C-alpha positions, 0 to 999 in steps of 0.5 A: 441486463437493463441499462443503468439509470443515469444520475441527476443531471445526466444525459445520453449524448446521441443526436442530442434529443431528450427522451420526450422530444423526438430528434431531427436527423442531423440536429443537436439539442443543447444540454442545459444543466438540470435543476434538482427535482423531477423534470419532463422525461426524468427517471423517478430519482430526477435523472434525465435521459437523452437519446432517441430510441433504444440503446445501440447494439451491445450497450445493454449487454456490455454496459454503458460507454464513456461518461462525461461530467460537464461543469459549466454555467455560462449565462450568455453562451449556452453550451451545445453538446453535439452527438457523441459515440465512443470508439465502440459505438456506444452513446457517451453519457453526459452529466451536467453540473452548474457549479463545483459543489454540484459536481462533487456530488455527481463525480463517481468512479464511473465518470471517465472525463470532466469538461470544465469551464475555466470561468467557474469560481471555487465555492466560497470565493464567488465574487471575491476576486481572490486567487488566480484564474486557474484556481477552479481547475486546481480545485477539480484536480484535487477533487478528481486526481484519477480522472481525465480533465478537459479545460473549456475556455474562450477562443480569445483566451488560448494562453489560458487553455495552454496554462491549464494543460501545464497545471494538469489538464489533459487538453483544452477546447474552445467553447465555439468549436465543440463539433462532434468529431473534435469533442469525441476525439478530445475526450478519448485522447484525454482519457487515454492520456490520463490512463497512460499518466497513471500507468507511468506513475504506478510504474515509477512508484513500483520501481521506487518501492523496489529500490526502497525494498532493496535498501531496507533488505540490506539494512534489516537482513545483513550478511553475517560476519562469522569468519573463523567460526565453526558455526553454520548460519541460515536465515529466512524472511517473509513479508506479511500478506498485504505488504510488498515492503519489508516490515520491522523484523531484523536480525544480525550475527557477528563474531568478535575478536575473542571468538564469541559469536553474537546473534540477535533478532528483533521486531519493531511494532507496527508496519511501514517505512518508519518502523523498517527504518527504525529496525535498521537503526537498531540493527546497526546500533547493535552491531556497533555496540557489540563490536565495542564490547557491550553485551547483556543489560548494558547493551540493551539499555543503550539500544533502548536509548537509541529507540527512544530518541529515534522513534516517531511515536512514544508508543512504538516499542521493539522486542529483542532476543540476543545470544552470545555463544562462548568461543568453545561453542558449549555455553551461551548468554541469553537476554530477552526483551519481550521477545519469544525464547529461542528453540534449541535442538540437540541429538537424541532430544526433542526441541526445547525452548530456552528459559524465558521466565526471567526476561525483561520488557520490550525496549521502549516500554519502561524507562529504567528497565533491566534485562538479566543475562541468563547463562545456558548450557548448549552442549557439544552439538546443537542447533539454535533457532531464533524467530519473530512472533509472526511465525507463532501467531499464524492460525491453525485452520479456520478457527481462532486457535494460533500455532503458538510456541508449543505448536511450533515446538511440535512442528519442528520436532516432526520436521527433525524426525523427518531428517530436515536440518539447516536451510531445509528445516527453515523452509519446511517450518515456514511452509507448514506455518503458511499451510496451517494458516490457510495462506500467507501469514499476516505478520512478517516472519524472520527466522535465524538458525545457528548449527554446531556439529549437526549436518 
């Protein structure tokens, strides 16, 4: 594979000779910032290639070594870059820029390190005297947050170099001390230190995400409060394909002093920490309002006020399904706020969706909405499955067809016929939905199951 042609202003530092001027052994040629346009020994796109003879062994096969972007234009002291080879013996590629505007054009992902002359000025402030002496460095750090940076300063200005390191540079060098060994070592040190800094930051962010995930999980997916109830509880949650954090799905189940079991599942539109935090607030508000004796339309109307006051954007809404099961376990009240209807399973009957025609809108859509409470008969033995739409919006195969509620009913029916119940049923439902989708589901999925008299 041919060696990639360097970009405009790029050279290969190895003996310092240009492609059209033979190098004398042990000498170094100054690398002068290139003017735009063709020059002697350039490629068709205007890039300069320096370096005597063929590339070192292994470079053509394994690609180029380190790439250094030099940003300097000192009129009195030309910068002489000595020969440089990286740790694998490959030539260090050098790109030169006379100012920060040109540097921004040459700064690409394959640049490993930046050698910055601190005497340069930020574009737009030349000759104005505005800002402090490290504004140029700060500008480069913002421009290239993932690149290693070496500051270049005069020997008499060591304190300025030390301050550059405190601001964010990996190291500093003096202009009159750029011998090959020192510069080689400084570049490699700066690159490795930057890699270590990035790895440490990523590790810290990972730990913080894990801690945030734990806090959100406790808030969105709490322990059910069912002491004294004969009902059995099971639940599962799976985040969507591209997110490690929980989304806006939430659920809760509590038993009030009169023996009524209240269950709820909901979904805040969108994904991210704001939506998850709003889900936590709605879940906690629901539990508090339920223990205060509210249910049905009165409870949902109050939750809508909570959402309207806590959401970060007026377009954010939440769907919700609430069920209150009578103390005898045979009847339940159902309220739907734009949410899919629960699935009820009884012995001797196939799974069925509870009525959903009279449901109300999602919370946050209509300011004076109403949410009728529908009374449903459950019978003596039953299982009730509540879920978020992530379960039914998965695809079936490679086409555009979705599983949908009807497909979910058929899927659960097959699993019931196979003898699955409780947590095994939930695990099988999630596994089959992922299998039909050809991989992890795109949306978050929460599923809650209450059982009475069915083992």
